[in-house]
C-alpha positions in Angstrom: 74.0 -96.3 -8.8 70.2 -95.9 -9.1 68.6 -94.9 -12.4 67.6 -91.5 -11.0 71.2 -90.7 -9.9 72.6 -92.0 -13.2 70.1 -89.8 -15.2 71.1 -86.8 -13.0 74.8 -87.4 -13.7 74.1 -87.7 -17.4 72.1 -84.5 -17.4 74.9 -82.6 -15.7 77.5 -84.0 -18.1 75.3 -82.9 -21.1 74.9 -79.4 -19.6 78.7 -79.2 -19.2 79.2 -80.4 -22.8 76.5 -78.5 -24.6 76.0 -75.4 -22.4 79.6 -74.8 -21.4 79.1 -75.2 -17.7 76.6 -75.6 -14.8 73.3 -73.8 -14.5 74.3 -71.2 -11.8 72.5 -68.0 -12.8 68.9 -66.8 -12.7 67.0 -64.6 -15.1 67.5 -61.7 -12.7 71.2 -62.4 -12.7 71.2 -62.1 -16.5 69.4 -58.8 -16.3 71.8 -57.4 -13.7 74.9 -58.5 -15.6 73.7 -57.1 -18.9 72.1 -53.9 -17.6 68.8 -54.8 -19.4 65.4 -54.6 -18.0 64.2 -57.9 -16.6 61.2 -58.0 -18.8 63.3 -57.5 -21.9 65.6 -60.4 -20.9 62.5 -62.5 -20.3 61.3 -61.5 -23.8 64.6 -62.4 -25.3 64.5 -65.9 -23.8 60.9 -66.4 -24.9 61.6 -65.3 -28.5 64.3 -68.0 -28.6 61.5 -70.5 -28.1 63.0 -71.9 -24.9 61.4 -72.3 -21.5 61.5 -69.1 -19.5 61.5 -69.9 -15.7 60.7 -67.5 -12.9 63.0 -64.6 -12.3 64.9 -66.2 -9.4 65.1 -69.8 -10.7 68.7 -70.9 -11.3 68.5 -72.2 -14.8 71.2 -70.3 -16.9 74.9 -70.6 -17.5 77.8 -68.3 -18.1 77.3 -68.6 -21.9 73.6 -67.6 -21.5 74.8 -64.5 -19.8 77.3 -63.7 -22.6 74.6 -64.1 -25.2 72.4 -61.6 -23.4 75.3 -59.2 -22.9 75.9 -59.3 -26.7 72.3 -58.3 -27.3 72.6 -55.5 -24.7 75.7 -54.2 -26.5 73.9 -54.1 -29.9 71.0 -52.1 -28.3 73.3 -49.7 -26.4 75.4 -49.0 -29.4 72.2 -48.4 -31.5 73.2 -51.0 -34.1 69.7 -52.4 -34.1 66.4 -51.4 -32.7 64.5 -53.3 -30.1 61.9 -54.5 -32.5 64.6 -55.7 -34.9 66.5 -57.5 -32.1 63.3 -59.4 -31.2 62.8 -60.4 -34.9 66.4 -61.5 -35.2 66.2 -63.6 -32.0 62.9 -65.1 -33.1 64.5 -66.2 -36.4 67.3 -67.8 -34.4 64.9 -69.6 -32.1 62.6 -70.8 -34.8 65.4 -72.0 -37.1 67.6 -73.5 -34.4 64.7 -75.5 -32.8 63.8 -77.0 -36.2 67.4 -77.7 -37.1 68.3 -79.3 -33.7 65.2 -81.5 -33.8 65.9 -82.5 -37.5 69.5 -83.5 -36.8 68.7 -85.4 -33.5 65.9 -87.3 -35.2 68.2 -88.2 -38.1 70.8 -89.4 -35.6 68.2 -91.5 -33.8 67.1 -93.1 -37.1 70.8 -93.7 -38.0 71.5 -95.4 -34.6 68.4 -97.6 -34.9 69.3 -98.7 -38.4 73.1 -99.2 -38.0 73.0 -100.8 -34.5 69.7 -102.6 -34.9 68.2 -100.8 -31.8 64.6 -100.0 -30.9 63.6 -96.4 -30.6 64.2 -95.9 -26.9 67.6 -97.5 -27.1 68.6 -95.4 -30.1 67.6 -92.2 -28.3 69.8 -93.1 -25.3 72.7 -93.9 -27.7 72.3 -90.5 -29.3 72.4 -88.9 -25.8 75.7 -90.6 -25.2 77.1 -89.4 -28.5 75.9 -85.8 -28.4 78.9 -84.4 -26.5 81.2 -85.8 -29.2 79.1 -84.8 -32.1 78.0 -81.3 -30.9 81.3 -79.5 -31.8 81.2 -80.9 -35.3 77.6 -80.0 -35.8 78.3 -76.5 -34.4 81.2 -75.9 -36.7 79.3 -77.1 -39.8 76.3 -74.8 -38.8 78.6 -71.8 -38.6 80.2 -72.6 -41.9 76.9 -73.1 -43.7 75.5 -69.9 -42.1 78.4 -67.8 -43.3 78.2 -69.3 -46.8 74.5 -68.4 -47.0 75.2 -64.9 -45.8 77.8 -64.5 -48.5 75.4 -65.8 -51.1 72.8 -63.3 -50.2 75.3 -60.5 -50.2 76.5 -61.5 -53.6 73.0 -61.5 -55.0 72.4 -58.0 -53.6 75.7 -56.8 -55.1 74.7 -58.2 -58.5 71.3 -56.4 -58.4 72.9 -53.1 -57.4 75.5 -53.4 -60.1 72.8 -53.9 -62.6 71.1 -50.7 -61.6 68.8 -52.1 -58.9 65.2 -53.0 -59.4 63.7 -50.7 -62.0 60.3 -49.7 -60.8 60.9 -50.5 -57.2 61.0 -46.8 -56.3 58.3 -45.6 -58.6 55.4 -46.7 -56.4 56.0 -46.4 -52.6 53.1 -48.8 -52.0 54.6 -51.6 -54.2 56.1 -54.6 -52.6 59.9 -54.3 -52.7 61.2 -57.4 -54.6 60.5 -58.5 -58.2 60.7 -62.3 -58.2 59.5 -65.4 -59.9 57.7 -67.5 -57.3 56.5 -71.0 -57.7 54.8 -73.9 -55.9 55.3 -77.6 -56.7 52.6 -79.8 -55.0 52.9 -83.5 -54.8 50.0 -85.4 -56.4 47.8 -87.7 -54.2 50.1 -87.5 -51.2 47.6 -88.9 -48.7 46.8 -91.9 -50.9 50.5 -92.6 -51.7 51.6 -92.6 -48.1 48.6 -94.3 -46.5 49.7 -97.2 -44.3 53.4 -96.4 -44.5 55.4 -97.1 -41.4 57.7 -94.4 -39.9 60.8 -95.5 -41.9 59.0 -95.8 -45.2 57.2 -92.5 -44.7 60.5 -90.8 -43.7 62.2 -92.1 -46.8 59.3 -91.0 -49.0 59.2 -87.4 -47.7 63.0 -87.1 -47.6 63.2 -88.3 -51.2 60.7 -85.7 -52.3 62.3 -82.9 -50.4 65.9 -83.8 -51.5 65.0 -84.1 -55.1 63.0 -80.9 -55.1 65.8 -78.9 -53.4 68.4 -80.3 -55.7 66.4 -79.3 -58.8 65.6 -75.8 -57.5 69.2 -75.0 -56.5 70.8 -76.6 -59.6 68.5 -74.5 -61.9 69.4 -71.2 -60.1 66.4 -70.8 -57.8 66.1 -70.9 -54.0 63.8 -73.0 -51.8 61.8 -70.8 -49.5 60.3 -73.7 -47.6 58.9 -77.2 -47.9 55.5 -78.1 -46.5 55.4 -81.9 -46.3 54.0 -82.5 -49.8 54.8 -79.1 -51.4 57.8 -76.9 -52.0 57.8 -73.1 -52.4 60.7 -71.6 -54.5 61.8 -68.2 -55.8 64.1 -67.1 -58.6 65.5 -63.7 -59.5 64.4 -63.6 -63.1 61.3 -65.0 -64.9 63.2 -67.3 -67.2 65.0 -69.0 -64.3 61.6 -69.4 -62.6 60.2 -71.1 -65.6 63.3 -73.3 -65.9 63.0 -74.4 -62.3 59.3 -75.2 -62.7 59.7 -77.3 -65.8 62.6 -79.2 -64.3 60.6 -80.0 -61.2 57.8 -81.3 -63.3 60.2 -83.4 -65.3 62.4 -84.8 -62.5 59.5 -85.5 -60.2 57.4 -86.9 -63.0 57.9 -90.5 -62.3 54.7 -92.1 -61.2 55.2 -93.9 -57.9 52.3 -96.1 -57.0 52.8 -97.0 -53.3 50.0 -99.6 -53.3 51.6 -101.4 -56.3 55.0 -101.3 -54.7 53.7 -102.7 -51.4 51.9 -105.5 -53.2 55.1 -106.4 -54.9 57.0 -106.4 -51.6 59.2 -103.5 -52.6 57.7 -100.7 -50.5 61.0 -99.8 -48.8 62.7 -99.2 -52.2 59.5 -97.8 -53.8 59.1 -95.2 -51.0 62.4 -93.8 -52.2 61.0 -93.1 -55.6 59.8 -89.8 -57.0 56.2 -88.7 -57.5 54.4 -86.4 -59.9 53.9 -82.8 -59.0 51.7 -80.0 -60.2 53.6 -76.7 -60.6 52.5 -73.1 -60.7 55.0 -70.2 -61.3 54.2 -66.5 -61.5 56.3 -63.3 -61.8 55.5 -60.5 -59.5 56.4 -58.3 -56.6 56.8 -59.9 -53.1 57.7 -59.1 -49.6 60.4 -61.2 -48.0 60.0 -61.5 -44.2 60.5 -64.2 -41.5 62.3 -66.5 -44.0 59.1 -66.5 -46.2 57.7 -64.5 -49.1 54.3 -62.9 -49.3 52.2 -61.2 -52.0 49.5 -61.7 -54.6 51.8 -63.6 -56.9 52.5 -66.2 -54.2 48.7 -66.7 -53.9 48.2 -67.0 -57.6 51.1 -69.6 -58.0 49.5 -71.7 -55.2 46.1 -71.6 -56.8 47.5 -72.6 -60.2 48.9 -75.7 -58.7 45.4 -76.6 -57.6 44.2 -76.8 -61.2 47.3 -78.0 -63.0 47.5 -81.6 -64.3 50.1 -83.9 -62.9 53.6 -83.1 -64.2 52.6 -79.9 -65.9 53.4 -76.2 -65.3 50.9 -73.4 -65.3 51.4 -69.6 -65.2 49.3 -66.5 -65.6 48.9 -64.4 -68.7 51.2 -61.5 -67.5 54.0 -63.9 -66.8 53.4 -65.7 -70.1 53.9 -62.4 -72.0 57.3 -62.0 -70.3 58.3 -65.5 -71.6 57.2 -65.0 -75.2 60.7 -64.6 -76.5 62.3 -67.1 -74.2 64.1 -69.8 -76.3 63.0 -73.4 -75.9 59.6 -72.7 -74.5 56.1 -73.2 -75.8 53.2 -71.3 -74.3 49.7 -72.9 -74.5 46.8 -70.6 -73.5 44.0 -72.6 -71.7 40.3 -71.8 -71.1 39.5 -69.4 -68.3 39.1 -70.9 -64.8 37.8 -69.6 -61.5 40.6 -69.6 -58.9 39.6 -69.7 -55.2 40.3 -66.3 -53.6 41.6 -64.9 -56.9 38.8 -64.8 -59.4 38.6 -65.6 -63.1 42.0 -66.3 -64.8 43.0 -67.8 -68.1 46.0 -70.0 -67.2 48.9 -70.6 -69.7 50.7 -73.9 -69.8 54.5 -73.8 -70.2 56.1 -76.5 -72.2 59.5 -77.2 -73.5 59.8 -76.7 -77.2 
């Protein structure tokens, strides 16, 4: 069997395993079966972040048709509007693309390490294993998704039981959610990772992200996103926000010197260490959209990290006033500074008593 034929057989087998059957339908077929306009079906496919072929190219499966029919039912029954449907689909596409890539690359790295394979061989090995692993990954994804939905619903229920957000309805122009929002930014990321190979760099970044996420969730906050050398988090009350910020500064306060570790021949182990962070945390109103948060307090928290010393936490005067009676905290007013895009602000350092 030639390589081309073998690759074609493998592709067909993967389609059968991952897509539930052969590609036997076109974009026009999906539109006809769902009763939706062809342009809307094309838009749906595009917002998933997947290639959208010409209308008559045979590229879709029966499961693709079922997915489009579910969307059509939502629209016909007026359960969601067209704009919302597009937003929900875009969220799925963006998240699924990143999740699938993350998991496949993790599997490739695992194959290369455990079986002592080079990168191309490891990727072929993962292709062979995907039909077996996909159902397990799919089941775990559904379980995690439902647990996160339940967690969000529980937080909403608690807020409503407490009388909702006082002040949310007093100003129609105000952003809807009152939250503590914070940034933790790794110190000297470029210098610390200069010259690292792919495995060491992966270990270094994964160690930072894992440690940061563990701290945030254990202290009662939530990670909004990680951005390589930084993490953005939120908390539902100001004291929890301060607790998260202080714990991030403490746990990630070990000083990893990559150059020293490399010189000592221990870079593989050293790259798994922690590294100091600068932290800014601010209480304010935010808008939550697209899996992210927006608002003036987000910008202030980010700018405070720019001027913070390593392993320290800064806040603004308004947030500091809310923490005056918080047990176990010391607030240290600092000289006024000019924050880029914000203006003059006198930061306050938060310490443990």
